[in-house]
C-alpha positions in Angstrom: 23.1 -8.1 17.5 23.9 -8.8 14.0 27.1 -9.2 12.6 28.3 -6.2 9.9 27.4 -7.1 6.7 29.9 -8.3 4.6 30.9 -6.2 1.3 29.2 -7.7 -1.2 28.1 -4.3 -2.7 28.6 -0.8 -1.1 25.3 1.6 -1.3 25.5 5.4 -1.8 26.5 5.8 2.3 29.2 3.5 2.6 27.2 0.7 4.3 28.2 -2.6 3.3 25.7 -5.4 2.3 25.3 -9.1 1.2 22.4 -8.9 -1.7 21.3 -12.1 -2.9 22.0 -11.0 -6.6 24.6 -8.5 -8.0 23.5 -5.4 -8.8 22.9 -4.4 -12.7 22.0 -0.9 -13.7 22.4 -1.0 -17.3 19.4 -0.7 -19.8 18.7 -3.2 -22.7 18.5 -1.0 -26.2 16.1 -2.0 -28.9 16.9 -2.4 -32.4 12.9 -2.3 -33.5 12.4 0.1 -36.2 9.2 1.9 -34.8 5.9 2.6 -36.4 3.6 5.3 -34.3 -0.2 5.6 -33.7 -1.9 8.6 -33.6 -2.9 8.9 -29.6 -2.0 6.9 -26.6 -4.4 4.8 -25.0 -3.1 5.8 -21.4 -3.7 9.8 -22.2 -6.5 9.2 -23.8 -9.9 9.3 -21.1 -12.0 8.0 -23.9 -9.5 5.5 -24.9 -10.7 2.2 -26.8 -10.2 -1.3 -26.7 -9.2 -1.0 -30.5 -6.8 1.5 -29.8 -5.4 -0.8 -26.9 -4.7 -3.5 -29.4 -3.3 -1.1 -32.2 -0.8 -0.3 -29.5 -0.1 -4.0 -28.9 0.5 -5.0 -32.5 3.0 -1.6 -33.0 4.6 -2.5 -30.1 8.3 -1.7 -29.7 9.3 -2.6 -26.0 7.1 -4.5 -23.2 7.6 -4.8 -19.4 5.8 -7.7 -17.9 4.7 -7.8 -14.5 6.1 -11.3 -12.9 4.0 -12.2 -10.0 0.3 -14.4 -10.8 1.5 -13.1 -14.4 4.8 -14.5 -16.2 4.5 -16.8 -13.0 1.3 -18.4 -11.6 2.0 -17.5 -8.1 2.9 -14.8 -5.4 6.9 -15.3 -4.8 6.5 -13.8 -1.6 3.3 -16.1 -0.6 4.8 -18.5 -1.3 8.4 -17.8 0.2 6.6 -17.5 3.6 5.4 -20.3 3.3 8.4 -21.9 2.7 9.6 -20.4 5.9 6.3 -21.1 7.9 5.0 -18.2 7.9 2.0 -18.1 5.5 -1.3 -17.1 7.4 0.9 -14.1 9.0 1.2 -12.2 5.5 -1.4 -13.9 3.3 -3.8 -10.6 3.7 -0.9 -8.1 3.6 -0.4 -9.6 0.0 -4.3 -9.1 -1.1 -4.2 -5.6 0.5 -1.1 -4.6 -1.4 -1.9 -5.9 -4.7 -5.4 -4.4 -4.9 -4.0 -1.3 -3.9 -5.7 -0.9 -0.8 -1.9 -0.9 1.2 1.2 1.1 0.3 3.5 -1.1 -1.4 6.4 -0.4 0.3 5.0 -0.8 3.7 3.5 -4.4 2.6 6.8 -5.5 1.7 8.6 -4.1 4.8 5.6 -5.7 7.1 5.8 -9.0 5.3 9.4 -9.1 5.4 9.9 -8.2 8.6 7.6 -10.8 9.5 9.2 -13.7 7.5 12.8 -12.6 7.8 14.4 -14.6 5.4 17.4 -16.0 5.9 20.3 -16.1 2.8 20.0 -20.1 3.1 16.3 -20.1 3.4 16.3 -17.8 0.1 18.7 -19.9 -1.7 16.8 -23.4 -0.4 14.0 -22.5 -1.8 14.9 -21.3 -5.2 16.4 -24.5 -5.8 13.4 -26.7 -4.2 10.7 -24.5 -6.1 11.3 -23.7 -9.7 9.3 -21.0 -11.4 5.9 -22.1 -12.7 5.3 -20.2 -15.6 1.9 -19.5 -16.8 0.8 -21.4 -19.5 1.5 -18.7 -23.1 4.0 -17.1 -21.8 6.8 -19.0 -23.3 4.7 -18.8 -26.2 3.8 -15.0 -25.9 7.5 -14.0 -25.2 8.8 -16.0 -28.1 6.9 -14.3 -30.3 8.3 -10.6 -29.1 11.4 -12.0 -29.6 11.1 -13.1 -33.1 10.0 -9.5 -33.9 12.7 -7.9 -32.2 11.0 -6.8 -29.7 12.6 -6.1 -26.1 10.9 -8.0 -23.1 11.7 -6.5 -19.4 10.6 -7.8 -15.6 9.4 -4.7 -13.9 8.4 -6.8 -10.8 8.1 -6.1 -7.0 8.9 -9.7 -6.2 13.3 -10.8 -5.7 15.7 -10.2 -8.5 17.3 -13.7 -6.9 13.8 -15.5 -7.6 13.1 -14.3 -10.8 16.7 -14.6 -12.8 15.5 -18.3 -12.7 12.4 -17.0 -14.8 14.5 -14.7 -16.9 17.1 -17.6 -17.9 13.5 -19.8 -18.9 12.6 -17.1 -21.6 15.5 -16.0 -22.9 15.4 -12.6 -21.4 18.9 -11.2 -20.3 18.9 -10.1 -16.6 20.1 -6.7 -16.9 16.0 -6.5 -18.2 14.9 -7.3 -14.8 14.1 -4.5 -12.2 13.2 -6.3 -9.0 13.6 -5.9 -5.4 17.0 -6.9 -3.6 16.9 -8.4 -0.5 19.7 -7.8 2.2 21.6 -10.3 4.4 23.8 -10.0 7.4 27.6 -11.8 7.3 25.7 -14.8 8.8 23.0 -14.7 6.8 20.7 -13.4 8.7 17.8 -11.2 7.1 19.1 -7.6 6.9 16.5 -5.3 5.0 15.3 -4.8 1.7 17.0 -2.3 -1.1 14.4 1.0 -0.3 16.3 2.7 -3.1 15.1 0.3 -5.9 12.3 2.0 -7.6 10.2 -1.1 -7.2 10.0 -1.0 -4.0 7.7 2.1 -3.9 4.0 2.4 -5.0 4.5 4.4 -8.3 8.1 2.8 -8.9 7.1 0.8 -11.6 5.9 4.0 -13.7 9.4 5.3 -12.7 11.2 2.5 -14.7 9.1 2.5 -17.7 9.6 6.1 -17.8 13.1 5.8 -17.6 13.2 3.4 -20.4 11.2 5.4 -22.8 13.4 8.2 -22.1 16.9 6.3 -22.7 15.8 4.6 -25.6 12.7 6.2 -26.8 10.3 3.4 -27.0 6.8 5.1 -28.4 5.0 2.6 -27.8 5.7 0.6 -24.6 3.1 -1.8 -23.0 3.0 -3.1 -20.0 1.1 -6.3 -19.0 -0.1 -7.2 -15.1 -2.3 -8.4 -12.7 -2.0 -5.9 -10.0 -2.4 -2.1 -9.0 0.7 -1.6 -9.4 0.8 -2.3 -13.1 -2.2 -0.7 -13.7 -1.1 2.4 -12.4 2.3 2.2 -15.1 -0.3 3.8 -17.8 1.1 6.5 -18.6 3.6 7.0 -19.0 2.9 3.3 -20.5 1.7 4.0 -24.3 -0.7 1.0 -23.2 -1.6 -1.4 -20.6 -3.0 -5.0 -20.8 -4.6 -6.5 -17.5 -4.4 -10.2 -17.5 -6.3 -12.3 -15.0 -5.3 -16.0 -16.0 -3.8 -16.3 -12.5 -5.7 -14.0 -10.2 -8.5 -11.6 -11.3 -8.0 -8.1 -9.3 -11.4 -6.0 -9.4 -9.8 -2.4 -9.9 -7.4 -4.0 -12.6 -10.3 -5.4 -14.3 -12.7 -2.5 -13.9 -10.0 0.5 -15.3 -7.8 -1.9 -17.9 -8.6 -1.1 -21.4 -8.2 -4.2 -22.4 -8.3 -7.6 -19.7 -6.8 -10.4 -20.8 -7.3 -14.3 -19.3 -5.0 -16.0 -21.7 -2.0 -15.1 -23.2 -2.9 -17.1 -26.2 -5.4 -13.9 -27.0 -2.1 -11.5 -27.4 -0.4 -13.9 -29.2 -3.1 -14.0 -31.9 -3.4 -10.5 -32.0 0.2 -9.8 -32.7 -0.7 -11.6 -36.1 -2.4 -9.2 -37.4 -1.2 -6.5 -40.0 -1.1 -3.6 -37.6 -2.9 -0.2 -39.4 -1.1 1.9 -41.4 -0.2 5.7 -41.8 -0.6 6.5 -38.4 1.4 9.4 -36.5 1.9 10.8 -33.2 
């Protein structure tokens, strides 16, 4: 039997859990002066590419997916490869990202196969720094220059994404990701199933909470997967990204689908339409 977990984090029912990174629950406010458009592309079944582009030019907050969007690869697949379990989980990841399998069930199944120890996760982080997607530094920098807050909302792992955030000058409190649990002896003990992003619709929950807390009126989500597509609504617009992986469902249903972040940087340089109110 594994040993009793050590006291690094106490959950709601009093269990002591060693987590791979500290628990952060705060949101980062925005000082952006917001402009508003007439209709959210996510709420209009007849919305056009142009409406999505207008929302993007007026954005007051942006939520990025991480795996296969901000980063070139899927961290859980790379971790599986590192632990010698790549073949067993590749198809499960594909099914989860295409929406063919419940995300939490897919996450639980893959982690139960990999069973990464605390030491393996730390060794992986040290050996394999994040591979940022070309153009993402420039895009995040352009958003920061405009005073627009950027969030990383991912079904991946907080401990791995921290380094991504540091490289992009994104506050660690703006990360919403899953947290691994480990027993006192470092053996795998599961993941925090209370985290919204462990659920299929969890990213949408995070977006809704951000809008409620900070009053964002033009929040845009960007990602490659089905869970990203389904953030809109409550997001005011969604932009599909296919620079690393093209998911058929996302490409089919996204009002705006891009293959290169440069397209988004260039669009930000255009003047927003004036005189629009919601």
